[in-house]
A tleap script that builds the chain and sets N, CA, C and O, in Angstrom:
source leaprc.protein.ff14SB
mol = sequence {
  NMET TRP VAL ALA GLN SER PRO PRO ALA PRO
  LEU LEU GLY VAL GLY PHE MET THR THR GLU
  ARG ASP PRO HIE VAL GLY VAL ARG LEU PRO
  ARG ALA GLN LEU ALA GLN VAL ASP GLU LEU
  ALA LYS ASP HIE GLY CYS SER ARG SER GLU
  ALA LEU ARG LEU VAL ILE HIE TYR GLY LEU
  PRO MET ALA ARG LEU GLY THR SER LEU ASN
  ILE ALA ARG PHE ALA VAL ALA LEU GLU TYR
  ALA MET ALA ALA CYS SER VAL ILE ILE SER
  ARG GLU HIE ALA ASP VAL LEU GLU ARG VAL
  GLU ASP THR VAL ARG GLY ARG LEU ASP GLU
  PHE HIE ARG CPHE
}
set mol.1.N position { 23.302 129.979 -38.981 }
set mol.1.CA position { 22.478 128.914 -39.491 }
set mol.1.C position { 21.149 128.921 -38.750 }
set mol.1.O position { 21.101 129.298 -37.579 }
set mol.2.N position { 20.085 128.519 -39.400 }
set mol.2.CA position { 18.739 128.531 -38.853 }
set mol.2.C position { 18.584 127.469 -37.772 }
set mol.2.O position { 19.068 126.349 -37.931 }
set mol.3.N position { 17.909 127.813 -36.666 }
set mol.3.CA position { 17.662 126.871 -35.582 }
set mol.3.C position { 16.189 126.931 -35.218 }
set mol.3.O position { 15.625 128.018 -35.097 }
set mol.4.N position { 15.565 125.787 -35.043 }
set mol.4.CA position { 14.143 125.726 -34.688 }
set mol.4.C position { 13.920 126.305 -33.302 }
set mol.4.O position { 14.656 125.992 -32.366 }
set mol.5.N position { 12.915 127.140 -33.171 }
set mol.5.CA position { 12.550 127.719 -31.886 }
set mol.5.C position { 11.099 127.368 -31.576 }
set mol.5.O position { 10.355 128.210 -31.072 }
set mol.6.N position { 10.696 126.154 -31.866 }
set mol.6.CA position { 9.313 125.733 -31.732 }
set mol.6.C position { 9.030 125.198 -30.340 }
set mol.6.O position { 9.940 124.757 -29.638 }
set mol.7.N position { 7.743 125.241 -29.936 }
set mol.7.CA position { 7.359 124.603 -28.679 }
set mol.7.C position { 7.438 123.089 -28.842 }
set mol.7.O position { 7.635 122.599 -29.954 }
set mol.8.N position { 7.286 122.340 -27.746 }
set mol.8.CA position { 7.356 120.885 -27.862 }
set mol.8.C position { 6.354 120.362 -28.885 }
set mol.8.O position { 5.218 120.833 -28.949 }
set mol.9.N position { 6.773 119.401 -29.673 }
set mol.9.CA position { 5.881 118.808 -30.672 }
set mol.9.C position { 4.845 117.949 -29.972 }
set mol.9.O position { 5.167 117.256 -29.007 }
set mol.10.N position { 3.603 117.985 -30.445 }
set mol.10.CA position { 2.595 117.120 -29.838 }
set mol.10.C position { 2.938 115.662 -30.104 }
set mol.10.O position { 3.316 115.305 -31.220 }
set mol.11.N position { 2.810 114.834 -29.102 }
set mol.11.CA position { 3.146 113.425 -29.251 }
set mol.11.C position { 1.893 112.579 -29.424 }
set mol.11.O position { 1.942 111.356 -29.290 }
set mol.12.N position { 0.781 113.221 -29.718 }
set mol.12.CA position { -0.476 112.506 -29.838 }
set mol.12.C position { -0.592 111.847 -31.198 }
set mol.12.O position { 0.211 112.103 -32.095 }
set mol.13.N position { -1.584 111.008 -31.342 }
set mol.13.CA position { -1.847 110.395 -32.623 }
set mol.13.C position { -0.953 109.210 -32.928 }
set mol.13.O position { -0.849 108.805 -34.086 }
set mol.14.N position { -0.311 108.648 -31.929 }
set mol.14.CA position { 0.588 107.534 -32.162 }
set mol.14.C position { 0.012 106.263 -31.532 }
set mol.14.O position { 0.733 105.286 -31.332 }
set mol.15.N position { -1.280 106.279 -31.224 }
set mol.15.CA position { -1.910 105.090 -30.675 }
set mol.15.C position { -1.836 104.974 -29.168 }
set mol.15.O position { -1.747 103.865 -28.642 }
set mol.16.N position { -1.870 106.088 -28.462 }
set mol.16.CA position { -1.750 106.039 -27.012 }
set mol.16.C position { -3.097 106.096 -26.297 }
set mol.16.O position { -3.155 105.993 -25.072 }
set mol.17.N position { -4.165 106.258 -27.046 }
set mol.17.CA position { -5.484 106.251 -26.421 }
set mol.17.C position { -5.845 104.806 -26.083 }
set mol.17.O position { -5.391 103.874 -26.746 }
set mol.18.N position { -6.654 104.629 -25.060 }
set mol.18.CA position { -7.031 103.286 -24.644 }
set mol.18.C position { -8.539 103.132 -24.721 }
set mol.18.O position { -9.268 104.095 -24.959 }
set mol.19.N position { -8.984 101.927 -24.519 }
set mol.19.CA position { -10.416 101.653 -24.483 }
set mol.19.C position { -10.761 101.130 -23.102 }
set mol.19.O position { -9.875 100.861 -22.291 }
set mol.20.N position { -12.042 100.986 -22.839 }
set mol.20.CA position { -12.462 100.456 -21.541 }
set mol.20.C position { -12.051 98.998 -21.374 }
set mol.20.O position { -12.038 98.487 -20.254 }
set mol.21.N position { -11.718 98.328 -22.462 }
set mol.21.CA position { -11.306 96.926 -22.379 }
set mol.21.C position { -9.863 96.778 -21.916 }
set mol.21.O position { -9.455 95.701 -21.481 }
set mol.22.N position { -9.088 97.858 -22.009 }
set mol.22.CA position { -7.701 97.780 -21.552 }
set mol.22.C position { -7.669 97.697 -20.031 }
set mol.22.O position { -8.507 98.302 -19.362 }
set mol.23.N position { -6.705 96.948 -19.472 }
set mol.23.CA position { -6.632 96.834 -18.015 }
set mol.23.C position { -6.329 98.176 -17.355 }
set mol.23.O position { -5.629 99.018 -17.918 }
set mol.24.N position { -6.862 98.355 -16.174 }
set mol.24.CA position { -6.599 99.558 -15.386 }
set mol.24.C position { -5.465 99.247 -14.417 }
set mol.24.O position { -5.467 98.199 -13.771 }
set mol.25.N position { -4.497 100.155 -14.314 }
set mol.25.CA position { -3.364 99.978 -13.407 }
set mol.25.C position { -3.245 101.232 -12.557 }
set mol.25.O position { -3.178 102.342 -13.086 }
set mol.26.N position { -3.219 101.060 -11.252 }
set mol.26.CA position { -3.014 102.188 -10.350 }
set mol.26.C position { -1.554 102.243 -9.922 }
set mol.26.O position { -0.927 101.210 -9.689 }
set mol.27.N position { -1.019 103.455 -9.821 }
set mol.27.CA position { 0.395 103.626 -9.478 }
set mol.27.C position { 0.532 104.769 -8.481 }
set mol.27.O position { -0.112 105.807 -8.633 }
set mol.28.N position { 1.359 104.585 -7.471 }
set mol.28.CA position { 1.693 105.680 -6.561 }
set mol.28.C position { 2.995 106.303 -7.040 }
set mol.28.O position { 3.958 105.604 -7.358 }
set mol.29.N position { 3.007 107.635 -7.086 }
set mol.29.CA position { 4.199 108.366 -7.517 }
set mol.29.C position { 4.546 109.433 -6.493 }
set mol.29.O position { 3.651 110.014 -5.879 }
set mol.30.N position { 5.833 109.699 -6.299 }
set mol.30.CA position { 6.216 110.844 -5.471 }
set mol.30.C position { 5.658 112.128 -6.095 }
set mol.30.O position { 5.497 112.215 -7.312 }
set mol.31.N position { 5.370 113.109 -5.259 }
set mol.31.CA position { 4.777 114.363 -5.757 }
set mol.31.C position { 5.614 115.009 -6.863 }
set mol.31.O position { 5.067 115.549 -7.825 }
set mol.32.N position { 6.934 114.952 -6.724 }
set mol.32.CA position { 7.805 115.583 -7.727 }
set mol.32.C position { 7.650 114.902 -9.091 }
set mol.32.O position { 7.615 115.576 -10.121 }
set mol.33.N position { 7.559 113.568 -9.097 }
set mol.33.CA position { 7.368 112.868 -10.370 }
set mol.33.C position { 5.990 113.153 -10.952 }
set mol.33.O position { 5.847 113.343 -12.160 }
set mol.34.N position { 4.990 113.183 -10.100 }
set mol.34.CA position { 3.641 113.479 -10.570 }
set mol.34.C position { 3.577 114.876 -11.174 }
set mol.34.O position { 2.898 115.091 -12.178 }
set mol.35.N position { 4.277 115.817 -10.572 }
set mol.35.CA position { 4.322 117.179 -11.122 }
set mol.35.C position { 4.966 117.175 -12.507 }
set mol.35.O position { 4.527 117.901 -13.398 }
set mol.36.N position { 6.001 116.364 -12.688 }
set mol.36.CA position { 6.640 116.271 -14.003 }
set mol.36.C position { 5.696 115.655 -15.031 }
set mol.36.O position { 5.651 116.098 -16.179 }
set mol.37.N position { 4.947 114.639 -14.625 }
set mol.37.CA position { 3.969 114.021 -15.531 }
set mol.37.C position { 2.901 115.037 -15.912 }
set mol.37.O position { 2.526 115.142 -17.079 }
set mol.38.N position { 2.414 115.783 -14.929 }
set mol.38.CA position { 1.398 116.804 -15.207 }
set mol.38.C position { 1.938 117.886 -16.135 }
set mol.38.O position { 1.217 118.373 -17.006 }
set mol.39.N position { 3.191 118.261 -15.956 }
set mol.39.CA position { 3.804 119.261 -16.832 }
set mol.39.C position { 3.912 118.727 -18.263 }
set mol.39.O position { 3.647 119.451 -19.223 }
set mol.40.N position { 4.302 117.460 -18.400 }
set mol.40.CA position { 4.370 116.838 -19.725 }
set mol.40.C position { 2.989 116.827 -20.378 }
set mol.40.O position { 2.853 117.154 -21.557 }
set mol.41.N position { 1.977 116.453 -19.615 }
set mol.41.CA position { 0.612 116.422 -20.145 }
set mol.41.C position { 0.176 117.812 -20.599 }
set mol.41.O position { -0.421 117.962 -21.665 }
set mol.42.N position { 0.472 118.820 -19.794 }
set mol.42.CA position { 0.108 120.194 -20.154 }
set mol.42.C position { 0.851 120.640 -21.413 }
set mol.42.O position { 0.249 121.219 -22.317 }
set mol.43.N position { 2.158 120.371 -21.473 }
set mol.43.CA position { 2.969 120.776 -22.625 }
set mol.43.C position { 2.477 120.154 -23.922 }
set mol.43.O position { 2.568 120.771 -24.983 }
set mol.44.N position { 1.957 118.936 -23.842 }
set mol.44.CA position { 1.551 118.218 -25.047 }
set mol.44.C position { 0.040 118.128 -25.214 }
set mol.44.O position { -0.449 117.449 -26.117 }
set mol.45.N position { -0.697 118.808 -24.349 }
set mol.45.CA position { -2.144 118.865 -24.506 }
set mol.45.C position { -2.825 117.514 -24.388 }
set mol.45.O position { -3.742 117.205 -25.149 }
set mol.46.N position { -2.378 116.712 -23.435 }
set mol.46.CA position { -2.994 115.396 -23.264 }
set mol.46.C position { -3.306 115.172 -21.787 }
set mol.46.O position { -2.957 115.987 -20.932 }
set mol.47.N position { -3.960 114.066 -21.510 }
set mol.47.CA position { -4.312 113.741 -20.131 }
set mol.47.C position { -3.095 113.208 -19.374 }
set mol.47.O position { -2.078 112.856 -19.973 }
set mol.48.N position { -3.218 113.158 -18.071 }
set mol.48.CA position { -2.163 112.585 -17.234 }
set mol.48.C position { -1.922 111.125 -17.620 }
set mol.48.O position { -0.777 110.680 -17.709 }
set mol.49.N position { -3.006 110.385 -17.847 }
set mol.49.CA position { -2.867 108.975 -18.226 }
set mol.49.C position { -2.125 108.824 -19.539 }
set mol.49.O position { -1.254 107.964 -19.675 }
set mol.50.N position { -2.471 109.664 -20.507 }
set mol.50.CA position { -1.792 109.568 -21.796 }
set mol.50.C position { -0.321 109.963 -21.669 }
set mol.50.O position { 0.539 109.374 -22.325 }
set mol.51.N position { -0.031 110.952 -20.833 }
set mol.51.CA position { 1.366 111.337 -20.611 }
set mol.51.C position { 2.155 110.169 -20.021 }
set mol.51.O position { 3.294 109.928 -20.418 }
set mol.52.N position { 1.557 109.449 -19.081 }
set mol.52.CA position { 2.232 108.281 -18.511 }
set mol.52.C position { 2.434 107.193 -19.564 }
set mol.52.O position { 3.472 106.531 -19.578 }
set mol.53.N position { 1.447 107.003 -20.447 }
set mol.53.CA position { 1.620 106.021 -21.522 }
set mol.53.C position { 2.753 106.431 -22.458 }
set mol.53.O position { 3.492 105.579 -22.951 }
set mol.54.N position { 2.890 107.732 -22.702 }
set mol.54.CA position { 3.995 108.221 -23.533 }
set mol.54.C position { 5.342 107.922 -22.879 }
set mol.54.O position { 6.271 107.450 -23.533 }
set mol.55.N position { 5.433 108.204 -21.576 }
set mol.55.CA position { 6.675 107.949 -20.842 }
set mol.55.C position { 7.029 106.462 -20.901 }
set mol.55.O position { 8.189 106.103 -21.107 }
set mol.56.N position { 6.035 105.612 -20.721 }
set mol.56.CA position { 6.281 104.167 -20.783 }
set mol.56.C position { 6.691 103.757 -22.194 }
set mol.56.O position { 7.625 102.974 -22.372 }
set mol.57.N position { 5.991 104.287 -23.192 }
set mol.57.CA position { 6.283 103.933 -24.584 }
set mol.57.C position { 7.721 104.274 -24.963 }
set mol.57.O position { 8.413 103.464 -25.580 }
set mol.58.N position { 8.168 105.465 -24.595 }
set mol.58.CA position { 9.516 105.895 -24.980 }
set mol.58.C position { 10.594 105.417 -24.011 }
set mol.58.O position { 11.739 105.224 -24.420 }
set mol.59.N position { 10.256 105.224 -22.748 }
set mol.59.CA position { 11.256 104.844 -21.755 }
set mol.59.C position { 11.449 103.351 -21.572 }
set mol.59.O position { 12.539 102.905 -21.217 }
set mol.60.N position { 10.401 102.574 -21.812 }
set mol.60.CA position { 10.487 101.132 -21.580 }
set mol.60.C position { 11.545 100.441 -22.444 }
set mol.60.O position { 12.280 99.600 -21.927 }
set mol.61.N position { 11.653 100.759 -23.727 }
set mol.61.CA position { 12.710 100.106 -24.520 }
set mol.61.C position { 14.114 100.355 -23.957 }
set mol.61.O position { 14.952 99.453 -23.964 }
set mol.62.N position { 14.371 101.559 -23.478 }
set mol.62.CA position { 15.689 101.854 -22.906 }
set mol.62.C position { 15.875 101.120 -21.581 }
set mol.62.O position { 16.965 100.626 -21.289 }
set mol.63.N position { 14.816 101.048 -20.784 }
set mol.63.CA position { 14.909 100.341 -19.507 }
set mol.63.C position { 15.173 98.855 -19.734 }
set mol.63.O position { 15.935 98.234 -18.993 }
set mol.64.N position { 14.540 98.289 -20.758 }
set mol.64.CA position { 14.772 96.872 -21.073 }
set mol.64.C position { 16.230 96.616 -21.440 }
set mol.64.O position { 16.796 95.580 -21.091 }
set mol.65.N position { 16.820 97.556 -22.138 }
set mol.65.CA position { 18.220 97.410 -22.545 }
set mol.65.C position { 19.188 97.751 -21.418 }
set mol.65.O position { 20.389 97.497 -21.520 }
set mol.66.N position { 18.659 98.326 -20.351 }
set mol.66.CA position { 19.520 98.738 -19.252 }
set mol.66.C position { 20.339 99.964 -19.588 }
set mol.66.O position { 21.417 100.177 -19.032 }
set mol.67.N position { 19.821 100.774 -20.507 }
set mol.67.CA position { 20.543 101.976 -20.917 }
set mol.67.C position { 19.718 103.206 -20.599 }
set mol.67.O position { 18.537 103.124 -20.265 }
set mol.68.N position { 20.369 104.332 -20.714 }
set mol.68.CA position { 19.676 105.604 -20.581 }
set mol.68.C position { 20.330 106.578 -21.546 }
set mol.68.O position { 21.388 106.301 -22.111 }
set mol.69.N position { 19.699 107.693 -21.720 }
set mol.69.CA position { 20.231 108.720 -22.604 }
set mol.69.C position { 20.814 109.831 -21.745 }
set mol.69.O position { 20.101 110.455 -20.959 }
set mol.70.N position { 22.099 110.073 -21.894 }
set mol.70.CA position { 22.747 111.165 -21.192 }
set mol.70.C position { 22.478 112.428 -22.010 }
set mol.70.O position { 23.159 112.689 -23.001 }
set mol.71.N position { 21.490 113.199 -21.592 }
set mol.71.CA position { 21.043 114.365 -22.354 }
set mol.71.C position { 22.172 115.374 -22.531 }
set mol.71.O position { 22.326 115.938 -23.615 }
set mol.72.N position { 22.963 115.612 -21.488 }
set mol.72.CA position { 24.053 116.588 -21.597 }
set mol.72.C position { 25.075 116.141 -22.642 }
set mol.72.O position { 25.521 116.947 -23.459 }
set mol.73.N position { 25.442 114.874 -22.619 }
set mol.73.CA position { 26.409 114.362 -23.600 }
set mol.73.C position { 25.823 114.423 -25.009 }
set mol.73.O position { 26.509 114.801 -25.958 }
set mol.74.N position { 24.573 114.056 -25.135 }
set mol.74.CA position { 23.901 114.105 -26.433 }
set mol.74.C position { 23.866 115.535 -26.963 }
set mol.74.O position { 24.138 115.772 -28.140 }
set mol.75.N position { 23.530 116.490 -26.088 }
set mol.75.CA position { 23.452 117.894 -26.505 }
set mol.75.C position { 24.819 118.418 -26.943 }
set mol.75.O position { 24.915 119.131 -27.942 }
set mol.76.N position { 25.874 118.073 -26.208 }
set mol.76.CA position { 27.223 118.512 -26.582 }
set mol.76.C position { 27.604 117.938 -27.943 }
set mol.76.O position { 28.109 118.661 -28.802 }
set mol.77.N position { 27.365 116.645 -28.143 }
set mol.77.CA position { 27.706 116.011 -29.425 }
set mol.77.C position { 26.903 116.625 -30.563 }
set mol.77.O position { 27.441 116.872 -31.642 }
set mol.78.N position { 25.627 116.871 -30.328 }
set mol.78.CA position { 24.774 117.469 -31.354 }
set mol.78.C position { 25.235 118.878 -31.702 }
set mol.78.O position { 25.343 119.222 -32.879 }
set mol.79.N position { 25.506 119.690 -30.694 }
set mol.79.CA position { 25.950 121.064 -30.941 }
set mol.79.C position { 27.312 121.092 -31.630 }
set mol.79.O position { 27.556 121.938 -32.490 }
set mol.80.N position { 28.195 120.174 -31.256 }
set mol.80.CA position { 29.501 120.094 -31.903 }
set mol.80.C position { 29.326 119.764 -33.384 }
set mol.80.O position { 29.936 120.397 -34.246 }
set mol.81.N position { 28.494 118.775 -33.668 }
set mol.81.CA position { 28.257 118.386 -35.062 }
set mol.81.C position { 27.612 119.522 -35.847 }
set mol.81.O position { 27.972 119.766 -36.999 }
set mol.82.N position { 26.660 120.214 -35.230 }
set mol.82.CA position { 26.001 121.335 -35.907 }
set mol.82.C position { 26.988 122.465 -36.179 }
set mol.82.O position { 26.987 123.047 -37.264 }
set mol.83.N position { 27.828 122.776 -35.196 }
set mol.83.CA position { 28.806 123.849 -35.383 }
set mol.83.C position { 29.801 123.485 -36.480 }
set mol.83.O position { 30.141 124.323 -37.315 }
set mol.84.N position { 30.267 122.241 -36.479 }
set mol.84.CA position { 31.213 121.806 -37.504 }
set mol.84.C position { 30.583 121.873 -38.888 }
set mol.84.O position { 31.205 122.362 -39.831 }
set mol.85.N position { 29.359 121.388 -39.016 }
set mol.85.CA position { 28.664 121.450 -40.312 }
set mol.85.C position { 28.456 122.890 -40.745 }
set mol.85.O position { 28.646 123.221 -41.915 }
set mol.86.N position { 28.070 123.743 -39.815 }
set mol.86.CA position { 27.834 125.148 -40.136 }
set mol.86.C position { 29.101 125.817 -40.662 }
set mol.86.O position { 29.060 126.541 -41.657 }
set mol.87.N position { 30.234 125.570 -39.987 }
set mol.87.CA position { 31.510 126.150 -40.420 }
set mol.87.C position { 31.889 125.631 -41.805 }
set mol.87.O position { 32.265 126.407 -42.683 }
set mol.88.N position { 31.789 124.334 -41.992 }
set mol.88.CA position { 32.175 123.739 -43.279 }
set mol.88.C position { 31.285 124.244 -44.409 }
set mol.88.O position { 31.784 124.636 -45.464 }
set mol.89.N position { 29.978 124.237 -44.195 }
set mol.89.CA position { 29.058 124.676 -45.252 }
set mol.89.C position { 29.249 126.157 -45.541 }
set mol.89.O position { 29.307 126.557 -46.703 }
set mol.90.N position { 29.346 126.974 -44.498 }
set mol.90.CA position { 29.515 128.420 -44.703 }
set mol.90.C position { 30.808 128.742 -45.440 }
set mol.90.O position { 30.831 129.618 -46.304 }
set mol.91.N position { 31.876 128.040 -45.104 }
set mol.91.CA position { 33.177 128.323 -45.693 }
set mol.91.C position { 33.340 127.697 -47.077 }
set mol.91.O position { 33.838 128.346 -47.997 }
set mol.92.N position { 32.929 126.459 -47.226 }
set mol.92.CA position { 33.235 125.715 -48.449 }
set mol.92.C position { 32.076 125.622 -49.438 }
set mol.92.O position { 32.283 125.389 -50.629 }
set mol.93.N position { 30.845 125.805 -48.931 }
set mol.93.CA position { 29.683 125.601 -49.803 }
set mol.93.C position { 28.613 126.665 -49.550 }
set mol.93.O position { 27.428 126.345 -49.462 }
set mol.94.N position { 29.019 127.905 -49.435 }
set mol.94.CA position { 28.082 128.990 -49.128 }
set mol.94.C position { 26.957 129.077 -50.154 }
set mol.94.O position { 25.865 129.550 -49.840 }
set mol.95.N position { 27.215 128.626 -51.371 }
set mol.95.CA position { 26.210 128.700 -52.429 }
set mol.95.C position { 25.006 127.787 -52.172 }
set mol.95.O position { 23.942 128.015 -52.748 }
set mol.96.N position { 25.144 126.769 -51.329 }
set mol.96.CA position { 24.030 125.851 -51.065 }
set mol.96.C position { 23.463 125.998 -49.651 }
set mol.96.O position { 22.577 125.239 -49.260 }
set mol.97.N position { 23.965 126.964 -48.888 }
set mol.97.CA position { 23.540 127.126 -47.499 }
set mol.97.C position { 22.029 127.285 -47.376 }
set mol.97.O position { 21.406 126.640 -46.532 }
set mol.98.N position { 21.435 128.134 -48.206 }
set mol.98.CA position { 19.989 128.356 -48.130 }
set mol.98.C position { 19.220 127.070 -48.445 }
set mol.98.O position { 18.209 126.781 -47.805 }
set mol.99.N position { 19.686 126.309 -49.413 }
set mol.99.CA position { 19.024 125.056 -49.772 }
set mol.99.C position { 19.115 124.044 -48.624 }
set mol.99.O position { 18.162 123.306 -48.371 }
set mol.100.N position { 20.241 124.009 -47.941 }
set mol.100.CA position { 20.400 123.116 -46.793 }
set mol.100.C position { 19.416 123.504 -45.694 }
set mol.100.O position { 18.760 122.640 -45.111 }
set mol.101.N position { 19.312 124.797 -45.411 }
set mol.101.CA position { 18.393 125.258 -44.373 }
set mol.101.C position { 16.949 124.936 -44.737 }
set mol.101.O position { 16.171 124.543 -43.867 }
set mol.102.N position { 16.576 125.094 -46.001 }
set mol.102.CA position { 15.222 124.742 -46.443 }
set mol.102.C position { 14.960 123.246 -46.274 }
set mol.102.O position { 13.867 122.843 -45.877 }
set mol.103.N position { 15.955 122.436 -46.574 }
set mol.103.CA position { 15.820 120.987 -46.415 }
set mol.103.C position { 15.633 120.625 -44.948 }
set mol.103.O position { 14.810 119.772 -44.616 }
set mol.104.N position { 16.395 121.270 -44.070 }
set mol.104.CA position { 16.260 121.020 -42.632 }
set mol.104.C position { 14.853 121.378 -42.165 }
set mol.104.O position { 14.223 120.600 -41.449 }
set mol.105.N position { 14.354 122.551 -42.566 }
set mol.105.CA position { 12.994 122.951 -42.178 }
set mol.105.C position { 11.973 121.922 -42.651 }
set mol.105.O position { 11.077 121.540 -41.899 }
set mol.106.N position { 12.107 121.476 -43.886 }
set mol.106.CA position { 11.179 120.487 -44.428 }
set mol.106.C position { 11.211 119.182 -43.660 }
set mol.106.O position { 10.168 118.585 -43.390 }
set mol.107.N position { 12.409 118.738 -43.308 }
set mol.107.CA position { 12.531 117.486 -42.559 }
set mol.107.C position { 12.001 117.621 -41.137 }
set mol.107.O position { 11.416 116.679 -40.601 }
set mol.108.N position { 12.202 118.786 -40.521 }
set mol.108.CA position { 11.634 119.011 -39.191 }
set mol.108.C position { 10.119 118.922 -39.251 }
set mol.108.O position { 9.495 118.294 -38.396 }
set mol.109.N position { 9.521 119.555 -40.269 }
set mol.109.CA position { 8.065 119.502 -40.430 }
set mol.109.C position { 7.587 118.074 -40.678 }
set mol.109.O position { 6.601 117.634 -40.086 }
set mol.110.N position { 8.276 117.364 -41.541 }
set mol.110.CA position { 7.828 116.025 -41.940 }
set mol.110.C position { 8.040 114.975 -40.857 }
set mol.110.O position { 7.151 114.165 -40.598 }
set mol.111.N position { 9.199 114.983 -40.229 }
set mol.111.CA position { 9.551 113.900 -39.318 }
set mol.111.C position { 9.445 114.234 -37.833 }
set mol.111.O position { 9.339 113.329 -37.006 }
set mol.112.N position { 9.472 115.513 -37.484 }
set mol.112.CA position { 9.518 115.885 -36.067 }
set mol.112.C position { 8.408 116.834 -35.652 }
set mol.112.O position { 8.338 117.217 -34.484 }
set mol.113.N position { 7.557 117.215 -36.557 }
set mol.113.CA position { 6.401 118.086 -36.278 }
set mol.113.C position { 6.791 119.437 -35.700 }
set mol.113.O position { 6.066 119.970 -34.860 }
set mol.114.N position { 7.907 120.002 -36.122 }
set mol.114.CA position { 8.297 121.349 -35.683 }
set mol.114.C position { 7.762 122.354 -36.660 }
set mol.114.O position { 7.972 123.555 -36.488 }
savepdb mol mol.pdb
quit
């Protein structure tokens, strides 16, 4: 089955730019965290400030709920579901496999920018 091998999708264009009227906030970060922020900014072609706004935008809702995303568990569940779907479609519905893959590609382009 087809799997996306794309680089990280740009997260820009979602309203993360600021104006001079927005308050300025200074933050001290450990070097390791700052390196991760810089890597995120480089990967997505944005400034360090915008990368931090992205982290806050996506992380703050989870922090408010007191939850986090267990990436390893999520990846296992996702791969299990993908493998099960692949086996079922290949075995029981091989005639529509290509159409399913085309639909997945289209949805990745439309909703996830892959």
